[in-house]
C-alpha positions as semicolon CSV with decimal commas, in nm:
position;residue;x (nm);y (nm);z (nm)
1;Y;0,929;3,204;-2,033
2;G;1,111;3,460;-2,246
3;G;1,433;3,569;-2,085
4;I;1,470;3,286;-1,835
5;V;1,560;2,994;-2,061
6;D;1,888;2,937;-1,879
7;D;1,708;2,930;-1,547
8;M;1,457;2,679;-1,684
9;K;1,746;2,447;-1,769
10;V;1,855;2,462;-1,407
11;F;1,506;2,381;-1,285
12;Y;1,478;2,094;-1,533
13;C;1,789;1,940;-1,382
14;I;1,654;1,985;-1,032
15;F;1,336;1,800;-1,125
16;C;1,534;1,511;-1,269
17;F;1,759;1,478;-0,968
18;S;1,472;1,521;-0,725
19;I;1,263;1,247;-0,878
20;S;1,469;1,014;-1,093
21;S;1,815;1,010;-0,938
22;L;1,730;0,952;-0,573
23;P;1,914;0,614;-0,551
24;V;2,245;0,758;-0,678
25;C;2,231;1,053;-0,439
26;L;2,220;0,848;-0,119
27;F;2,515;0,724;0,082
28;M;2,556;0,513;0,393
29;K;2,736;0,666;0,691
30;K;2,982;0,465;0,897
31;D;2,714;0,415;1,160
32;G;2,487;0,257;0,898
33;F;2,244;0,546;0,864
34;V;2,143;0,694;0,530
35;D;2,305;1,023;0,425
36;V;2,117;1,246;0,178
37;G;2,399;1,499;0,167
38;A;2,447;1,471;-0,209
39;L;2,076;1,517;-0,270
40;R;2,072;1,808;-0,027
41;R;2,364;1,979;-0,204
42;L;2,191;1,955;-0,542
43;H;1,905;2,166;-0,409
44;E;2,132;2,401;-0,216
45;V;2,310;2,485;-0,543
46;A;1,985;2,624;-0,685
47;I;1,892;2,799;-0,360
48;D;2,235;2,962;-0,334
49;K;2,253;3,050;-0,705
50;F;1,931;3,248;-0,691
51;D;1,962;3,361;-0,329
52;F;1,614;3,242;-0,237
53;P;1,454;3,371;0,085
54;K;1,507;3,194;0,417
55;E;1,148;3,065;0,409
56;T;1,217;2,865;0,093
57;R;1,545;2,728;0,230
58;D;1,375;2,624;0,554
59;E;1,089;2,449;0,371
60;V;1,328;2,258;0,144
61;T;1,550;2,163;0,437
62;A;1,251;2,037;0,637
63;L;1,136;1,817;0,349
64;L;1,485;1,677;0,294
65;N;1,514;1,601;0,667
66;E;1,179;1,424;0,654
67;C;1,295;1,226;0,351
68;E;1,615;1,126;0,529
69;D;1,420;1,012;0,837
70;M;1,192;0,800;0,619
71;L;1,485;0,639;0,440
72;N;1,646;0,548;0,771
73;G;1,315;0,402;0,885
74;V;1,310;0,184;0,575
75;R;1,669;0,079;0,647
76;L;1,586;-0,021;1,004
77;L;1,271;-0,211;0,909
78;Q;1,429;-0,365;0,597
79;E;1,095;-0,319;0,426
80;L;0,960;-0,071;0,172
81;S;0,582;-0,082;0,143
82;P;0,394;0,074;-0,152
83;K;0,264;0,337;0,091
84;S;0,614;0,433;0,204
85;L;0,744;0,432;-0,152
86;D;0,474;0,677;-0,260
87;Q;0,564;0,912;0,023
88;L;0,934;0,894;-0,068
89;V;0,862;0,959;-0,436
90;S;0,655;1,266;-0,343
91;Y;0,947;1,468;-0,208
92;G;1,082;1,562;-0,551
93;E;0,756;1,729;-0,656
94;R;0,705;1,896;-0,319
95;I;1,053;2,046;-0,315
96;S;1,042;2,147;-0,682
97;V;0,724;2,355;-0,656
98;R;0,868;2,553;-0,367
99;I;1,184;2,629;-0,563
100;M;0,986;2,717;-0,876
101;A;0,747;2,950;-0,691
102;A;1,040;3,125;-0,524
103;R;1,207;3,183;-0,860
104;L;0,888;3,314;-1,020
105;N;0,848;3,563;-0,738
106;Q;1,206;3,678;-0,790
107;I;1,149;3,757;-1,159
108;G;0,833;3,953;-1,085
109;V;0,566;3,685;-1,132
110;A;0,361;3,656;-0,813
111;A;0,342;3,286;-0,726
112;K;0,262;3,049;-0,443
113;S;0,337;2,677;-0,412
114;Y;0,078;2,418;-0,317
115;D;0,083;2,048;-0,249
116;A;-0,191;1,882;-0,454
117;W;-0,408;1,800;-0,153
118;E;-0,404;2,167;-0,052
119;V;-0,603;2,248;-0,366
120;G;-0,851;1,964;-0,318
121;I;-0,698;1,665;-0,502
122;I;-0,806;1,349;-0,320
123;T;-0,735;1,001;-0,459
124;D;-0,825;0,642;-0,396
125;S;-0,578;0,426;-0,199
126;T;-0,412;0,242;-0,488
127;F;-0,052;0,323;-0,402
128;G;0,166;0,360;-0,710
129;D;-0,127;0,398;-0,949
130;A;-0,394;0,600;-0,769
131;D;-0,681;0,775;-0,943
132;I;-0,829;1,112;-0,852
133;L;-1,174;1,079;-0,698
134;K;-1,467;1,235;-0,883
135;S;-1,559;1,419;-0,565
136;S;-1,233;1,614;-0,593
137;A;-1,376;1,831;-0,870
138;E;-1,606;2,017;-0,632
139;S;-1,328;2,059;-0,375
140;I;-1,083;2,189;-0,634
141;R;-1,334;2,435;-0,773
142;G;-1,428;2,561;-0,426
143;I;-1,068;2,611;-0,317
144;F;-0,968;2,795;-0,634
145;E;-1,275;3,017;-0,607
146;T;-1,234;3,106;-0,241
147;Q;-0,875;3,043;-0,128
148;V;-0,646;3,083;-0,429
149;D;-0,571;3,441;-0,534
150;P;-0,647;3,467;-0,909
151;N;-0,369;3,724;-0,941
152;V;-0,106;3,482;-0,807
153;V;0,025;3,184;-1,006
154;A;-0,055;2,860;-0,825
155;V;0,242;2,622;-0,862
156;V;0,088;2,284;-0,778
157;T;0,261;1,950;-0,738
158;G;0,178;1,704;-1,014
159;F;0,166;1,325;-0,993
160;I;0,075;1,306;-0,623
161;G;-0,229;1,336;-0,398
162;K;-0,368;1,208;-0,071
163;D;-0,637;0,950;-0,002
164;D;-0,929;1,001;0,237
165;N;-0,707;0,884;0,524
166;G;-0,445;1,150;0,456
167;R;-0,188;0,909;0,310
168;I;0,024;1,033;0,018
169;T;-0,033;0,851;-0,312
170;T;0,116;0,870;-0,661
171;L;-0,097;0,873;-0,976
172;G;0,110;0,647;-1,200
173;R;0,187;0,704;-1,566
174;G;0,070;1,043;-1,692
175;G;0,003;1,155;-1,335
176;S;0,136;1,508;-1,372
177;D;-0,071;1,567;-1,686
178;L;-0,373;1,421;-1,507
179;T;-0,323;1,671;-1,225
180;A;-0,330;1,955;-1,477
181;T;-0,640;1,837;-1,661
182;A;-0,823;1,758;-1,336
183;I;-0,767;2,113;-1,210
184;G;-0,848;2,270;-1,547
185;S;-1,165;2,066;-1,581
186;A;-1,282;2,141;-1,225
187;C;-1,230;2,514;-1,286
188;D;-1,409;2,503;-1,625
189;L;-1,119;2,664;-1,808
190;D;-1,141;2,760;-2,174
191;E;-0,816;2,578;-2,249
192;I;-0,567;2,354;-2,067
193;Q;-0,200;2,381;-2,161
194;V;0,051;2,101;-2,112
195;W;0,414;2,199;-2,166
196;K;0,655;1,939;-2,303
197;D;0,993;1,944;-2,480
198;V;0,859;1,917;-2,837
199;D;0,646;2,144;-3,057
200;G;0,326;1,952;-2,993
201;I;0,224;1,623;-3,152
202;L;0,447;1,537;-3,449
203;T;0,354;1,369;-3,778
204;S;0,597;1,084;-3,704
205;D;0,834;0,959;-3,441
206;P;1,127;1,205;-3,470
207;R;1,367;0,922;-3,385
208;V;1,256;0,749;-3,705
209;V;1,169;1,050;-3,923
210;P;1,406;1,340;-3,839
211;N;1,202;1,598;-4,032
212;A;0,873;1,516;-3,859
213;S;0,659;1,827;-3,819
214;P;0,392;1,922;-3,563
215;V;0,023;1,905;-3,647
216;R;-0,212;2,186;-3,544
217;F;-0,511;1,977;-3,433
218;V;-0,598;1,620;-3,338
219;S;-0,907;1,479;-3,174
220;F;-0,912;1,322;-2,829
221;E;-0,978;0,986;-2,992
222;E;-0,681;1,021;-3,226
223;A;-0,453;1,133;-2,943
224;S;-0,558;0,829;-2,738
225;E;-0,483;0,596;-3,028
226;L;-0,144;0,758;-3,084
227;A;-0,055;0,716;-2,718
228;Y;-0,156;0,350;-2,735
229;F;0,080;0,293;-3,027
230;G;0,374;0,460;-2,857
231;A;0,352;0,832;-2,937
232;Q;0,478;1,057;-2,658
233;V;0,149;1,240;-2,616
234;L;-0,088;1,273;-2,323
235;H;-0,177;0,945;-2,160
236;P;-0,544;0,857;-2,228
237;I;-0,618;0,866;-1,855
238;A;-0,486;1,222;-1,837
239;M;-0,725;1,330;-2,113
240;R;-1,040;1,204;-1,941
241;P;-1,121;1,517;-1,735
242;A;-1,080;1,743;-2,040
243;M;-1,284;1,509;-2,260
244;K;-1,565;1,502;-2,008
245;K;-1,594;1,883;-2,012
246;N;-1,495;1,914;-2,380
247;I;-1,207;2,147;-2,291
248;P;-0,929;2,175;-2,554
249;V;-0,581;2,070;-2,442
250;R;-0,290;2,251;-2,606
251;V;0,050;2,076;-2,607
252;K;0,334;2,333;-2,617
253;N;0,712;2,335;-2,602
254;S;0,886;2,485;-2,296
255;Y;1,196;2,546;-2,508
256;N;1,004;2,710;-2,794
257;P;0,718;2,896;-2,625
258;S;0,627;3,104;-2,931
259;H;0,523;2,793;-3,124
260;E;0,146;2,742;-3,123
261;G;0,175;2,369;-3,049
262;T;-0,099;2,112;-3,104
263;V;-0,458;2,144;-2,986
264;I;-0,633;1,825;-2,878
265;K;-1,010;1,864;-2,886
266;K;-1,333;1,682;-2,958
267;E;-1,299;1,713;-3,334
268;H;-0,996;1,834;-3,529
269;D;-1,001;2,076;-3,821
270;G;-0,895;1,917;-4,150
271;T;-0,703;1,597;-4,216
272;H;-0,353;1,522;-4,088
273;L;-0,150;1,208;-4,142
274;V;0,029;1,090;-3,830
275;S;0,236;0,771;-3,829
276;Y;0,414;0,594;-3,547
277;K;0,610;0,274;-3,529
278;I;0,421;-0,001;-3,348
279;Q;0,632;-0,158;-3,078
280;E;0,682;-0,530;-3,132
């Protein structure tokens, strides 16, 4: 990421607005229909700033139009089912990967965007908290071996998938990390990297202990216990695919890429004291 830190800040904002700020970006027209103009302009700012190709603009516009149509359908029906909510939530990820892939191509990193189901991620039908089916591993591996160019970065949506009936689902808490570990496990990678905004797993909650420092290694078991007691680490569910294949997971910092981060693996090297406040 060296040299594009400022750009990364822009993308970070886009992700937040695309996913978390949907309600504040919608307005009602005089005729009662939903207007996503504010949401549309947020994405157009990035597209115009970097002068992305027409293909990217068209794809983003099509997804925003689809989102607007769905929202107006919800308005007319006065009902928002878990299925419809999952589809609405998916638009942020689907738009973001297209913008990110376009930017990577601009700076000389060959990239292509994929929706999760395009690389073989199939889930059960538990809308809002779906799980990736075990059978997905074979599909993911086959697609990456035969259809994904190893010389091109695959920018894949996290947090979402499709069930066997082709309906979009969301994976719940830790869903984006689960997407990463599921793909890494299916492809038998030597290491899976998860990029956060801290230098790995810290010795204490930095909100309580300002001088908390990162630890080099923790075991999967320790990381699961830390997550249970409130540490902002990988969710235990997200670690399952890596644990099953015994693939190390390295937690790194997007804003400090030179830092080695923390490696989560079967057994850690040495002894490290990690403390976290237990929520009452």
